[in-house]
C-alpha positions in Angstrom: -17.6 -3.0 -2.9 -20.2 -0.4 -2.4 -22.8 -0.1 -5.1 -22.4 3.7 -5.1 -18.7 3.4 -5.9 -17.6 5.1 -9.1 -14.5 4.7 -11.1 -13.5 8.3 -10.1 -14.1 7.7 -6.4 -12.1 4.4 -6.5 -9.2 6.2 -8.2 -9.2 8.9 -5.6 -9.2 6.4 -2.8 -6.3 4.5 -4.5 -4.4 7.8 -4.5 -5.1 8.3 -0.8 -4.0 4.7 0.0 -0.8 5.1 -2.0 0.0 8.4 -0.1 -0.7 6.7 3.2 1.5 3.7 2.4 4.3 5.9 1.1 4.3 8.0 4.2 5.4 5.1 6.3 3.7 6.6 9.3 1.1 3.8 9.8 1.3 0.6 11.7 2.0 -2.7 9.8 -1.6 -4.0 10.4 -3.1 -0.8 9.0 -0.7 -1.0 6.1 -1.9 -4.5 5.3 -5.6 -3.5 5.5 -4.9 -0.6 3.1 -3.0 -2.8 0.7 -5.9 -5.3 0.6 -8.4 -2.5 0.1 -6.2 -1.2 -2.7 -6.1 -4.6 -4.4 -9.9 -4.7 -4.4 -10.1 -1.2 -5.8 -7.7 -2.0 -8.6 -9.9 -5.0 -9.5 -13.0 -2.8 -9.5 -11.3 -0.2 -11.7 -10.1 -2.8 -14.1 -13.6 -4.3 -14.4 -15.0 -0.8 -15.1 -12.4 -0.1 -17.8 -13.1 -3.5 -19.5 -16.8 -2.7 -19.5 -16.2 0.7 -21.1 -13.8 -0.7 -23.6 -16.5 -3.1 -24.9 -18.9 -0.2 -25.4 -16.6 2.2 -27.2 -17.2 2.3 -30.9 -16.1 4.4 -33.9 -18.7 6.3 -35.8 -18.1 6.2 -39.6 -19.8 7.3 -42.8 -20.1 4.9 -45.7 -19.8 5.8 -49.4 -23.6 6.7 -49.5 -23.1 9.2 -46.6 -24.9 7.0 -44.1 -23.5 6.7 -40.6 -22.7 3.4 -39.0 -20.6 2.2 -36.0 -17.6 -0.1 -36.0 -16.2 -1.8 -33.0 -12.8 -0.6 -32.1 -11.7 -4.3 -32.2 -12.6 -4.4 -35.9 -10.5 -1.4 -36.7 -7.0 -2.0 -38.1 -4.2 -1.5 -35.6 -1.6 1.3 -36.1 0.8 -1.4 -37.4 -1.8 -2.6 -40.0 -2.8 0.9 -41.2 
C-alpha cells in the first residue's frame, strides 16, 4: 500500500471498485484485479480502525473535580450499565 494512503482515500477507492464491479462492464481479469485491490484496501481500513479504537478514550471528572481519562474498554457496556 502507498504510504500516502489515508482511510478516507481508501474508502473512496473501495466505493469506486464496488461501482465498477457492480456495473458488469469490465472483463473478468480486470474484475479479479479490482477484487484483489479491494481486499487489500479492506485490510488497510480495518487496521486503521483498530489503531483508532485503541486511542479513543473517555474524558471524565472525579469527585474532586480533576479530569482523567478512561479507556473505552474499561467502561461498562450498555448491558452492564
